[in-house]
N, C-alpha and C positions, 0 to 999 in steps of 0.2 A: 016397350022399354028398350029392345035392340035398336030399333028405327030411330029413337030418340037420342041414343048414344051415338049412333053413326051420323046424325044430323049435326049434333055438337061437335063431332069429330071432323066433319067436313069443313065447317067453319074455322075451328081452332087449328087446323093444319092445312089451312088455305095455300100457304106459301109452298108447302112440299109438293103440291099436286103437279108441279112443273117439274120435280125430281122423278127419278126412276129408281125402283128397287131392282137392282141387278144381281140377280142370284145365279151363284156358280153351280154347275152340275157336271157331274163326270162325263166325258166326251163318250164313253161306253154305253151311258144309259142306264137306268135302274127301272125295268119293267116291274110292275107298271106304274111306278110312281112319276118317272119322266122318262122320255124316250123320244125317238124320231130324229131326223139328221140336224135339226135345229132345236132339240128338245122342246117341241112344241105340243107333245101329246102327254098324256097321263094324268093320274089322280092329283099331284101337287101341281100340275099345270093348270087343271080346273078350279083347285082352290085358290091359287093366285089369280086366276081370270076373275072369280068373285070378290077377291080383295080389290082388285082394279075397279070393278063395277060400283062397289059400295063405297069406296073411299076416293075415287078420281086419280089415285095415285098410279102412274104407269109402271108396269114391271115385265121384266123378261128373264129368260134363263140363258146363260151363255156356257156353251159346252167347253170344258177345260179338263186337261189331265189333272188327277189328284195333286200330283206333285207341283204343279204350277199354281195351285190355288191361293197359297200365302203370297206369292209375288203378284197375283191380279188385285188382292186386297192392298197390298203396298202400293202398287202402281195406280190404283183408282180405277181399274177395270171392272171392278165388282164391289158390291158392299154387302153381300148376304150369302148365306148358303144353308141349306137343310142338312142337319147332322145331329148327333149326340154331342153334349157341350165337351165331353173327353175327348172328341176326335175333330172338333173344329180346328180349322187353322188360325192362328193367331188368338188362341182362346182368352187370353188376358185384355185382348181389345174387342171382343165380341160380347155382345148382350143376347142371351137366349130367350126367346119369345115361346111360349108353349108349355107342355109339350103339344105338338100338333097331331102326332098319331104314333102309335106303338108298331115298331118292327119285330117280328117274330119269326125266327128260323124254327120250322117245324119238322119232325121226322114223319116221313110217308112209308107206308108199308104196303107190300103184296097184300091182295086179300087173303084173309085167314091169319095173317100175322096181326097180332096187336100188342106191342110191347107196352108194359106198364113202367119200365125204368131202362136205363141203359144197360143194366146186367141181363136184359133178356134178348139184347141185339146179338144175334149169332147168324153167320151166313156171309153175304155179300152186300156192299153197300157202294152207290154212286155218289160221288162227292166232287165239288169243283176243283180243278187242280190249282195249287198254290193259294187256296182259301184256308183260313184259320178257323177250326172248329173248337167246341168247348172241350174242357178237360175229360168231362164225363164220356165223351164221344171218342177222342183221341186216344184214351186208354184201352178202348177195345179193337182199335185198328191193329192188325197184324198179330193179334191173339185170337179173338173171336170173329173178326170181321175182315174179309178180304176187301180191298178197297179198288174200285174202278175209277178213275179219273175222267172228267169231261172238260171241255175247255170253256163251255158256257152253259147257261141255264137250259137252252133249248135242248142241246146235246145230252146233257144229264137227264132231263125228263125223258127224252126219246129212249135212252138206255133203259131206264126204269119201267117205261110202260112196256117195252119189249121185252121185259123180264130178264134182264142180263144181270139185275141185281135184287136183292130181297128189300132193300131200303134205300131211300134217298132222303137227304136234308136241304131243304129250300124255304126262302121265304115263303110265308102261306099265302099272300097276295099274289106273287108272282107265279107259284104253282096252280092256283086257282085261275088267274088270267089265261095262262098258257094252255091250261085244261079247256077252258071255255072256248078258245080259239080252235082247239083241235076236237071240239065236241065230245070230251071226256068227262065222266062224273069224277069230280075230285074227292067226294065223301067216300068213295070206294076205298081210298088208299090214305085218308087222313088218321092221324092218331092223336092221343092226347099228350104226347111226349114232346117238349119244348127244348130244343138244343141251345137256343139264345133268344134274350128278349131284351130290348131297350128302347126307351121314349126318343123320338125325333123332335127336335126343335128348330125354329127358324131362327139362325144366327146372324144378328145384324151389326155391324161396325158401330161402337159406342159413339163415335162421333157423329152419327146420323140420328141424333135425338129425335126429330120429328117423325121419321120413319119407325123408329122404336114405338113411339106412342101410339102411332096409327095401327101398327101391327098387334099392339097389346089391347088395344079397344077391340080389333077385329076379331081375332082368336079367343077371346074373353067369353064369346057366346058362339062362335063358328064351330059346329062338330063335322069331323070328316069321319063318314061313314065310307070306308075304302070297298069294303065288300059290295055294297049297294051301287057303287059307282061303276064296277067292272064291266057290266053288260052292256053299258053305253060308250066305253072306251074305243077310240079308233084302233084297228089293227095295226102292229108294228109296220115299219117300211119293208122289212123283209119278210117274205111268205114264211109262215109258220105251218109246218106239216108235220103233226104227231098223231099217230093212231095207236092204241094199245094193240097187243096180240090177241087174237080171238081164243 
């Protein structure tokens, strides 16, 4: 059935095969979803590569600072972005396809600590500087939790694994990917406590009707198993050296 739909889509959308799905991505990269100097590695890169193979529609990721993404859409430099609909640039002019996957920020704890709620969090926590966390977590900081800031995910994970803090909060796939690269067992630290969760969609400009239709057909049957993809992803451009304390 899937093959039949894609064959029909290939003929129906033949004129669009010469167009390009131009997907904006933060130039900081989002491990392990897209990263690399030209945003040419990651889970969403692999997904879009499959989209290209099955539809014949060219696609590429374009590194851009977030504050310039609306400008890129206005100027025709891009026509798509992966995001939650609430945070898409030019939301009234974007069509959301999906959801493609779910983003989860999970609480990770040192072995022996298994919090059932935010009320159980006491001690110290490593967080990303300038990042906004949930109200449930924010109200604990400064009273029950001492906050230690990191500038990026690798630094934050390194601080946590070297036991400078009792807890950390990271995207669960990012934690698992970095732990895999550092030969660390992520299950030792995982908890059931979720700080934030939201669906991620592929937003395409509404003027790109053919691209929207092709994406709708593709993602109607394409399942993204992010965790299964992690072991086969290439390493980041920068060396990852993270080891827990013995």
